[in-house]
CHARMM internal coordinates of N, CA and C (Angstrom, degrees):
IC EDIT
DIST 1 N 1 CA 1.4425
DIST 1 CA 1 C 1.5465
ANGL 1 N 1 CA 1 C 98.52
DIST 1 C 2 N 1.4561
ANGL 1 CA 1 C 2 N 110.19
DIHE 1 N 1 CA 1 C 2 N 145.25
DIST 2 N 2 CA 1.4895
ANGL 1 C 2 N 2 CA 111.28
DIHE 1 CA 1 C 2 N 2 CA -178.33
DIST 2 CA 2 C 1.6483
ANGL 2 N 2 CA 2 C 103.39
DIHE 1 C 2 N 2 CA 2 C -99.16
DIST 2 C 3 N 1.2801
ANGL 2 CA 2 C 3 N 113.09
DIHE 2 N 2 CA 2 C 3 N 165.86
DIST 3 N 3 CA 1.4505
ANGL 2 C 3 N 3 CA 123.35
DIHE 2 CA 2 C 3 N 3 CA -170.90
DIST 3 CA 3 C 1.5864
ANGL 3 N 3 CA 3 C 104.14
DIHE 2 C 3 N 3 CA 3 C -63.58
DIST 3 C 4 N 1.3761
ANGL 3 CA 3 C 4 N 118.79
DIHE 3 N 3 CA 3 C 4 N -37.16
DIST 4 N 4 CA 1.4477
ANGL 3 C 4 N 4 CA 126.35
DIHE 3 CA 3 C 4 N 4 CA -174.89
DIST 4 CA 4 C 1.6138
ANGL 4 N 4 CA 4 C 104.42
DIHE 3 C 4 N 4 CA 4 C -60.43
DIST 4 C 5 N 1.2707
ANGL 4 CA 4 C 5 N 112.37
DIHE 4 N 4 CA 4 C 5 N -52.80
DIST 5 N 5 CA 1.4805
ANGL 4 C 5 N 5 CA 116.88
DIHE 4 CA 4 C 5 N 5 CA 178.09
DIST 5 CA 5 C 1.3824
ANGL 5 N 5 CA 5 C 123.31
DIHE 4 C 5 N 5 CA 5 C -59.29
DIST 5 C 6 N 1.5083
ANGL 5 CA 5 C 6 N 110.58
DIHE 5 N 5 CA 5 C 6 N -35.13
DIST 6 N 6 CA 1.4086
ANGL 5 C 6 N 6 CA 118.20
DIHE 5 CA 5 C 6 N 6 CA 177.88
DIST 6 CA 6 C 1.6004
ANGL 6 N 6 CA 6 C 106.36
DIHE 5 C 6 N 6 CA 6 C -72.52
DIST 6 C 7 N 1.1342
ANGL 6 CA 6 C 7 N 121.00
DIHE 6 N 6 CA 6 C 7 N -42.12
DIST 7 N 7 CA 1.5145
ANGL 6 C 7 N 7 CA 122.47
DIHE 6 CA 6 C 7 N 7 CA 179.74
DIST 7 CA 7 C 1.6329
ANGL 7 N 7 CA 7 C 107.09
DIHE 6 C 7 N 7 CA 7 C -60.34
DIST 7 C 8 N 1.1402
ANGL 7 CA 7 C 8 N 113.16
DIHE 7 N 7 CA 7 C 8 N -46.25
DIST 8 N 8 CA 1.6076
ANGL 7 C 8 N 8 CA 119.16
DIHE 7 CA 7 C 8 N 8 CA -179.44
DIST 8 CA 8 C 1.5391
ANGL 8 N 8 CA 8 C 109.69
DIHE 7 C 8 N 8 CA 8 C -60.20
DIST 8 C 9 N 1.3924
ANGL 8 CA 8 C 9 N 112.69
DIHE 8 N 8 CA 8 C 9 N -43.70
DIST 9 N 9 CA 1.3950
ANGL 8 C 9 N 9 CA 113.19
DIHE 8 CA 8 C 9 N 9 CA -178.60
DIST 9 CA 9 C 1.6917
ANGL 9 N 9 CA 9 C 113.33
DIHE 8 C 9 N 9 CA 9 C -65.98
DIST 9 C 10 N 1.3492
ANGL 9 CA 9 C 10 N 107.75
DIHE 9 N 9 CA 9 C 10 N -38.44
DIST 10 N 10 CA 1.4807
ANGL 9 C 10 N 10 CA 120.18
DIHE 9 CA 9 C 10 N 10 CA -179.43
DIST 10 CA 10 C 1.5311
ANGL 10 N 10 CA 10 C 104.21
DIHE 9 C 10 N 10 CA 10 C -59.23
DIST 10 C 11 N 1.3137
ANGL 10 CA 10 C 11 N 119.78
DIHE 10 N 10 CA 10 C 11 N -47.45
DIST 11 N 11 CA 1.3858
ANGL 10 C 11 N 11 CA 123.20
DIHE 10 CA 10 C 11 N 11 CA -172.62
DIST 11 CA 11 C 1.5368
ANGL 11 N 11 CA 11 C 111.92
DIHE 10 C 11 N 11 CA 11 C -60.74
DIST 11 C 12 N 1.4020
ANGL 11 CA 11 C 12 N 111.69
DIHE 11 N 11 CA 11 C 12 N -42.18
DIST 12 N 12 CA 1.2740
ANGL 11 C 12 N 12 CA 118.71
DIHE 11 CA 11 C 12 N 12 CA -172.29
DIST 12 CA 12 C 1.6400
ANGL 12 N 12 CA 12 C 105.71
DIHE 11 C 12 N 12 CA 12 C -75.62
DIST 12 C 13 N 1.1634
ANGL 12 CA 12 C 13 N 124.84
DIHE 12 N 12 CA 12 C 13 N -35.75
DIST 13 N 13 CA 1.5314
ANGL 12 C 13 N 13 CA 125.36
DIHE 12 CA 12 C 13 N 13 CA 172.61
DIST 13 CA 13 C 1.4872
ANGL 13 N 13 CA 13 C 111.91
DIHE 12 C 13 N 13 CA 13 C -63.70
DIST 13 C 14 N 1.2622
ANGL 13 CA 13 C 14 N 111.38
DIHE 13 N 13 CA 13 C 14 N -42.38
DIST 14 N 14 CA 1.5907
ANGL 13 C 14 N 14 CA 113.95
DIHE 13 CA 13 C 14 N 14 CA 175.26
DIST 14 CA 14 C 1.4540
ANGL 14 N 14 CA 14 C 115.90
DIHE 13 C 14 N 14 CA 14 C -62.58
DIST 14 C 15 N 1.3996
ANGL 14 CA 14 C 15 N 116.24
DIHE 14 N 14 CA 14 C 15 N -32.72
DIST 15 N 15 CA 1.4237
ANGL 14 C 15 N 15 CA 118.83
DIHE 14 CA 14 C 15 N 15 CA -176.87
DIST 15 CA 15 C 1.5676
ANGL 15 N 15 CA 15 C 106.50
DIHE 14 C 15 N 15 CA 15 C -73.83
DIST 15 C 16 N 1.1605
ANGL 15 CA 15 C 16 N 119.09
DIHE 15 N 15 CA 15 C 16 N -21.95
DIST 16 N 16 CA 1.5535
ANGL 15 C 16 N 16 CA 123.57
DIHE 15 CA 15 C 16 N 16 CA -176.83
DIST 16 CA 16 C 1.4471
ANGL 16 N 16 CA 16 C 113.41
DIHE 15 C 16 N 16 CA 16 C -89.16
DIST 16 C 17 N 1.2902
ANGL 16 CA 16 C 17 N 123.87
DIHE 16 N 16 CA 16 C 17 N -12.33
DIST 17 N 17 CA 1.4423
ANGL 16 C 17 N 17 CA 122.85
DIHE 16 CA 16 C 17 N 17 CA 177.14
DIST 17 CA 17 C 1.4710
ANGL 17 N 17 CA 17 C 114.35
DIHE 16 C 17 N 17 CA 17 C -69.92
DIST 17 C 18 N 1.3699
ANGL 17 CA 17 C 18 N 121.11
DIHE 17 N 17 CA 17 C 18 N 146.21
DIST 18 N 18 CA 1.3695
ANGL 17 C 18 N 18 CA 125.10
DIHE 17 CA 17 C 18 N 18 CA 174.88
DIST 18 CA 18 C 1.4939
ANGL 18 N 18 CA 18 C 113.53
DIHE 17 C 18 N 18 CA 18 C -119.55
DIST 18 C 19 N 1.2550
ANGL 18 CA 18 C 19 N 119.10
DIHE 18 N 18 CA 18 C 19 N -13.32
DIST 19 N 19 CA 1.5213
ANGL 18 C 19 N 19 CA 115.25
DIHE 18 CA 18 C 19 N 19 CA -179.99
DIST 19 CA 19 C 1.6500
ANGL 19 N 19 CA 19 C 105.79
DIHE 18 C 19 N 19 CA 19 C -132.53
DIST 19 C 20 N 1.3349
ANGL 19 CA 19 C 20 N 107.99
DIHE 19 N 19 CA 19 C 20 N 163.52
DIST 20 N 20 CA 1.4287
ANGL 19 C 20 N 20 CA 111.38
DIHE 19 CA 19 C 20 N 20 CA 177.09
DIST 20 CA 20 C 1.4295
ANGL 20 N 20 CA 20 C 118.57
DIHE 19 C 20 N 20 CA 20 C -65.31
DIST 20 C 21 N 1.3676
ANGL 20 CA 20 C 21 N 120.19
DIHE 20 N 20 CA 20 C 21 N -26.60
DIST 21 N 21 CA 1.4230
ANGL 20 C 21 N 21 CA 126.96
DIHE 20 CA 20 C 21 N 21 CA 173.85
DIST 21 CA 21 C 1.4777
ANGL 21 N 21 CA 21 C 110.18
DIHE 20 C 21 N 21 CA 21 C -60.48
DIST 21 C 22 N 1.3298
ANGL 21 CA 21 C 22 N 117.56
DIHE 21 N 21 CA 21 C 22 N -54.64
DIST 22 N 22 CA 1.3910
ANGL 21 C 22 N 22 CA 125.51
DIHE 21 CA 21 C 22 N 22 CA 175.73
DIST 22 CA 22 C 1.6047
ANGL 22 N 22 CA 22 C 112.93
DIHE 21 C 22 N 22 CA 22 C -49.42
DIST 22 C 23 N 1.3259
ANGL 22 CA 22 C 23 N 108.57
DIHE 22 N 22 CA 22 C 23 N -49.17
DIST 23 N 23 CA 1.5549
ANGL 22 C 23 N 23 CA 111.88
DIHE 22 CA 22 C 23 N 23 CA 172.91
DIST 23 CA 23 C 1.5617
ANGL 23 N 23 CA 23 C 117.33
DIHE 22 C 23 N 23 CA 23 C -55.94
DIST 23 C 24 N 1.2826
ANGL 23 CA 23 C 24 N 104.70
DIHE 23 N 23 CA 23 C 24 N -39.04
DIST 24 N 24 CA 1.4772
ANGL 23 C 24 N 24 CA 111.76
DIHE 23 CA 23 C 24 N 24 CA 177.50
DIST 24 CA 24 C 1.5758
ANGL 24 N 24 CA 24 C 110.71
DIHE 23 C 24 N 24 CA 24 C -61.28
DIST 24 C 25 N 1.3464
ANGL 24 CA 24 C 25 N 115.38
DIHE 24 N 24 CA 24 C 25 N -42.21
DIST 25 N 25 CA 1.5306
ANGL 24 C 25 N 25 CA 121.09
DIHE 24 CA 24 C 25 N 25 CA -175.06
DIST 25 CA 25 C 1.5233
ANGL 25 N 25 CA 25 C 101.78
DIHE 24 C 25 N 25 CA 25 C -67.49
DIST 25 C 26 N 1.3132
ANGL 25 CA 25 C 26 N 124.70
DIHE 25 N 25 CA 25 C 26 N -42.89
DIST 26 N 26 CA 1.4716
ANGL 25 C 26 N 26 CA 125.41
DIHE 25 CA 25 C 26 N 26 CA -174.19
DIST 26 CA 26 C 1.5846
ANGL 26 N 26 CA 26 C 104.41
DIHE 25 C 26 N 26 CA 26 C -64.22
DIST 26 C 27 N 1.2277
ANGL 26 CA 26 C 27 N 114.49
DIHE 26 N 26 CA 26 C 27 N -47.25
DIST 27 N 27 CA 1.6213
ANGL 26 C 27 N 27 CA 118.99
DIHE 26 CA 26 C 27 N 27 CA 175.42
DIST 27 CA 27 C 1.3848
ANGL 27 N 27 CA 27 C 112.12
DIHE 26 C 27 N 27 CA 27 C -48.02
DIST 27 C 28 N 1.3431
ANGL 27 CA 27 C 28 N 112.82
DIHE 27 N 27 CA 27 C 28 N -55.02
DIST 28 N 28 CA 1.4731
ANGL 27 C 28 N 28 CA 119.85
DIHE 27 CA 27 C 28 N 28 CA -171.87
DIST 28 CA 28 C 1.6191
ANGL 28 N 28 CA 28 C 107.36
DIHE 27 C 28 N 28 CA 28 C -63.55
DIST 28 C 29 N 1.2793
ANGL 28 CA 28 C 29 N 113.50
DIHE 28 N 28 CA 28 C 29 N -41.84
DIST 29 N 29 CA 1.6183
ANGL 28 C 29 N 29 CA 117.30
DIHE 28 CA 28 C 29 N 29 CA -179.29
DIST 29 CA 29 C 1.6063
ANGL 29 N 29 CA 29 C 108.04
DIHE 28 C 29 N 29 CA 29 C -59.50
DIST 29 C 30 N 1.2954
ANGL 29 CA 29 C 30 N 119.53
DIHE 29 N 29 CA 29 C 30 N -46.30
DIST 30 N 30 CA 1.3964
ANGL 29 C 30 N 30 CA 122.84
DIHE 29 CA 29 C 30 N 30 CA -174.17
DIST 30 CA 30 C 1.5717
ANGL 30 N 30 CA 30 C 110.29
DIHE 29 C 30 N 30 CA 30 C -82.78
DIST 30 C 31 N 1.2058
ANGL 30 CA 30 C 31 N 123.42
DIHE 30 N 30 CA 30 C 31 N -22.69
DIST 31 N 31 CA 1.4503
ANGL 30 C 31 N 31 CA 123.16
DIHE 30 CA 30 C 31 N 31 CA -176.10
DIST 31 CA 31 C 1.4903
ANGL 31 N 31 CA 31 C 112.59
DIHE 30 C 31 N 31 CA 31 C -113.74
DIST 31 C 32 N 1.3088
ANGL 31 CA 31 C 32 N 122.30
DIHE 31 N 31 CA 31 C 32 N 3.80
DIST 32 N 32 CA 1.3862
ANGL 31 C 32 N 32 CA 128.78
DIHE 31 CA 31 C 32 N 32 CA 179.31
DIST 32 CA 32 C 1.5069
ANGL 32 N 32 CA 32 C 113.61
DIHE 31 C 32 N 32 CA 32 C -71.06
DIST 32 C 33 N 1.4068
ANGL 32 CA 32 C 33 N 113.66
DIHE 32 N 32 CA 32 C 33 N 171.19
DIST 33 N 33 CA 1.4068
ANGL 32 C 33 N 33 CA 112.59
DIHE 32 CA 32 C 33 N 33 CA 177.76
DIST 33 CA 33 C 1.5674
ANGL 33 N 33 CA 33 C 114.61
DIHE 32 C 33 N 33 CA 33 C -69.18
DIST 33 C 34 N 1.2245
ANGL 33 CA 33 C 34 N 119.30
DIHE 33 N 33 CA 33 C 34 N -25.65
DIST 34 N 34 CA 1.4301
ANGL 33 C 34 N 34 CA 122.59
DIHE 33 CA 33 C 34 N 34 CA -179.06
DIST 34 CA 34 C 1.5232
ANGL 34 N 34 CA 34 C 114.32
DIHE 33 C 34 N 34 CA 34 C -103.98
DIST 34 C 35 N 1.3114
ANGL 34 CA 34 C 35 N 115.14
DIHE 34 N 34 CA 34 C 35 N 22.93
DIST 35 N 35 CA 1.5108
ANGL 34 C 35 N 35 CA 116.06
DIHE 34 CA 34 C 35 N 35 CA -170.30
DIST 35 CA 35 C 1.5618
ANGL 35 N 35 CA 35 C 108.90
DIHE 34 C 35 N 35 CA 35 C -82.15
DIST 35 C 36 N 1.2953
ANGL 35 CA 35 C 36 N 114.85
DIHE 35 N 35 CA 35 C 36 N 170.19
DIST 36 N 36 CA 1.5634
ANGL 35 C 36 N 36 CA 116.15
DIHE 35 CA 35 C 36 N 36 CA 172.71
DIST 36 CA 36 C 1.3793
ANGL 36 N 36 CA 36 C 115.66
DIHE 35 C 36 N 36 CA 36 C -66.66
DIST 36 C 37 N 1.2790
ANGL 36 CA 36 C 37 N 123.64
DIHE 36 N 36 CA 36 C 37 N -23.64
DIST 37 N 37 CA 1.4712
ANGL 36 C 37 N 37 CA 128.33
DIHE 36 CA 36 C 37 N 37 CA -176.93
DIST 37 CA 37 C 1.4771
ANGL 37 N 37 CA 37 C 101.86
DIHE 36 C 37 N 37 CA 37 C -78.23
DIST 37 C 38 N 1.2968
ANGL 37 CA 37 C 38 N 121.59
DIHE 37 N 37 CA 37 C 38 N -40.06
DIST 38 N 38 CA 1.5503
ANGL 37 C 38 N 38 CA 118.18
DIHE 37 CA 37 C 38 N 38 CA 177.07
DIST 38 CA 38 C 1.6142
ANGL 38 N 38 CA 38 C 114.58
DIHE 37 C 38 N 38 CA 38 C -65.57
DIST 38 C 39 N 1.2797
ANGL 38 CA 38 C 39 N 108.46
DIHE 38 N 38 CA 38 C 39 N -36.02
DIST 39 N 39 CA 1.4792
ANGL 38 C 39 N 39 CA 116.62
DIHE 38 CA 38 C 39 N 39 CA 173.32
DIST 39 CA 39 C 1.5371
ANGL 39 N 39 CA 39 C 114.64
DIHE 38 C 39 N 39 CA 39 C -58.11
DIST 39 C 40 N 1.2628
ANGL 39 CA 39 C 40 N 112.61
DIHE 39 N 39 CA 39 C 40 N -47.79
DIST 40 N 40 CA 1.4299
ANGL 39 C 40 N 40 CA 129.07
DIHE 39 CA 39 C 40 N 40 CA -178.57
DIST 40 CA 40 C 1.6433
ANGL 40 N 40 CA 40 C 105.80
DIHE 39 C 40 N 40 CA 40 C -59.77
DIST 40 C 41 N 1.3080
ANGL 40 CA 40 C 41 N 113.12
DIHE 40 N 40 CA 40 C 41 N -49.09
DIST 41 N 41 CA 1.4154
ANGL 40 C 41 N 41 CA 118.16
DIHE 40 CA 40 C 41 N 41 CA -173.75
DIST 41 CA 41 C 1.6362
ANGL 41 N 41 CA 41 C 110.30
DIHE 40 C 41 N 41 CA 41 C -68.73
DIST 41 C 42 N 1.3042
ANGL 41 CA 41 C 42 N 111.46
DIHE 41 N 41 CA 41 C 42 N -33.28
DIST 42 N 42 CA 1.5771
ANGL 41 C 42 N 42 CA 118.32
DIHE 41 CA 41 C 42 N 42 CA 172.78
DIST 42 CA 42 C 1.4805
ANGL 42 N 42 CA 42 C 110.81
DIHE 41 C 42 N 42 CA 42 C -60.08
DIST 42 C 43 N 1.4195
ANGL 42 CA 42 C 43 N 116.09
DIHE 42 N 42 CA 42 C 43 N -48.71
DIST 43 N 43 CA 1.3445
ANGL 42 C 43 N 43 CA 121.05
DIHE 42 CA 42 C 43 N 43 CA -178.06
DIST 43 CA 43 C 1.5163
ANGL 43 N 43 CA 43 C 115.82
DIHE 42 C 43 N 43 CA 43 C -66.74
DIST 43 C 44 N 1.3891
ANGL 43 CA 43 C 44 N 113.79
DIHE 43 N 43 CA 43 C 44 N -30.43
DIST 44 N 44 CA 1.5366
ANGL 43 C 44 N 44 CA 113.66
DIHE 43 CA 43 C 44 N 44 CA 174.92
DIST 44 CA 44 C 1.5414
ANGL 44 N 44 CA 44 C 112.29
DIHE 43 C 44 N 44 CA 44 C -76.79
DIST 44 C 45 N 1.4419
ANGL 44 CA 44 C 45 N 115.72
DIHE 44 N 44 CA 44 C 45 N -29.21
DIST 45 N 45 CA 1.3752
ANGL 44 C 45 N 45 CA 116.68
DIHE 44 CA 44 C 45 N 45 CA 179.77
DIST 45 CA 45 C 1.5191
ANGL 45 N 45 CA 45 C 114.89
DIHE 44 C 45 N 45 CA 45 C -69.56
DIST 45 C 46 N 1.4588
ANGL 45 CA 45 C 46 N 115.66
DIHE 45 N 45 CA 45 C 46 N -26.11
DIST 46 N 46 CA 1.4030
ANGL 45 C 46 N 46 CA 122.57
DIHE 45 CA 45 C 46 N 46 CA -178.96
DIST 46 CA 46 C 1.5519
ANGL 46 N 46 CA 46 C 109.14
DIHE 45 C 46 N 46 CA 46 C -81.04
DIST 46 C 47 N 1.2034
ANGL 46 CA 46 C 47 N 123.62
DIHE 46 N 46 CA 46 C 47 N -2.99
DIST 47 N 47 CA 1.4950
ANGL 46 C 47 N 47 CA 126.08
DIHE 46 CA 46 C 47 N 47 CA -174.55
DIST 47 CA 47 C 1.5043
ANGL 47 N 47 CA 47 C 101.89
DIHE 46 C 47 N 47 CA 47 C -81.23
END
COOR INIT
IC SEED 1 N 1 CA 1 C
IC BUILD
């Protein structure tokens, strides 16, 4: 997954949240240890 796609997906998910707890869940998903962003960063580091 490209960084641009990841950013777009994150923006769409953030736009759909209606509570602070949901926003926290989205944040945890994208910034957690097994997040798509972490996978992308590992791929870039290995280049």
